[in-house]
C-alpha positions, 0 to 999 in steps of 0.5 A, spaced: 565 610 514 565 605 519 571 603 523 572 596 519 568 594 513 570 587 509 575 586 514 579 592 513 581 597 518 579 604 517 585 607 515 587 601 510 580 602 507 581 609 506 587 608 503 585 603 498 579 607 496 583 613 495 587 609 490 581 606 487 578 613 486 584 615 482 584 609 478 577 610 476 577 617 474 583 615 470 580 609 467 574 613 465 578 619 462 582 613 458 576 610 455 574 617 453 581 618 449 580 611 446 573 613 443 576 619 441 581 615 437 576 611 434 572 616 432 577 620 429 582 615 426 583 615 418 588 612 413 589 605 410 589 601 417 582 605 419 578 598 419 583 594 423 584 600 428 577 602 429 575 595 431 581 594 436 580 601 439 572 599 440 574 593 443 579 596 448 574 601 450 569 596 452 575 593 456 577 599 459 569 601 461 568 594 464 574 595 468 572 602 470 565 599 473 569 594 477 573 599 480 567 603 482 563 597 484 569 596 489 569 603 492 562 601 493 563 595 496 568 598 501 562 603 503 564 609 500 560 614 495 563 613 488 565 619 484 566 618 476 562 624 473 565 627 467 567 634 471 570 630 476 574 626 471 576 633 468 578 636 475 582 630 477 585 625 472 592 624 472 592 622 464 594 628 460 590 631 455 589 627 448 594 630 443 591 635 438 597 632 433 594 625 433 591 624 426 593 618 422 592 611 425 599 610 427 599 617 431 593 615 434 596 608 436 602 612 439 598 617 443 594 611 446 600 607 448 603 613 452 596 613 455 595 606 457 602 606 459 601 611 464 595 608 467 598 601 467 604 604 471 599 607 476 596 600 477 602 597 479 604 602 484 597 601 487 598 594 487 604 595 491 600 600 496 594 595 497 598 589 498 603 592 503 597 595 507 594 588 507 588 589 502 589 583 498 582 583 495 584 590 492 591 588 490 588 582 486 583 587 482 588 591 480 593 586 478 587 583 474 586 589 471 594 590 469 594 583 466 589 585 461 591 591 459 598 589 459 596 584 453 592 590 450 598 594 450 602 589 447 596 589 441 597 596 441 604 596 440 604 591 435 601 596 430 607 601 431 612 595 428 613 597 421 612 591 416 618 588 413 
């Protein structure tokens, strides 16, 4: 890494890249877990949930690309292979108990909360170090996924 790139001193850039890389690996893992839920959901809410999971997977995949592009823009090689994800994702394994629609939704809510909490920590770190561009990128992703999390959680509220 050059001493300064995109207006960021080496140590600040290195810290941002570490946060970006960790979130990239988590987001790829989250994407595959959402796909797992979509492929296996069953029950009376199949049509709704399959569509919801598909749209959510597309959004998370787009956010993964954005994270990877920021890493590359900061002059660092991006690591996002399945092997790297399996070794370093901070998400838990997708639960084997998830079978019906509600259980898949509950499992995804749990993983989305883990991911968005990690985003909030990364926002504070990047902003505190003066990397406002990366902090803004994290904020944009968190804003979108907070809305998606709300849509998922609404599926867990019983009808009245």
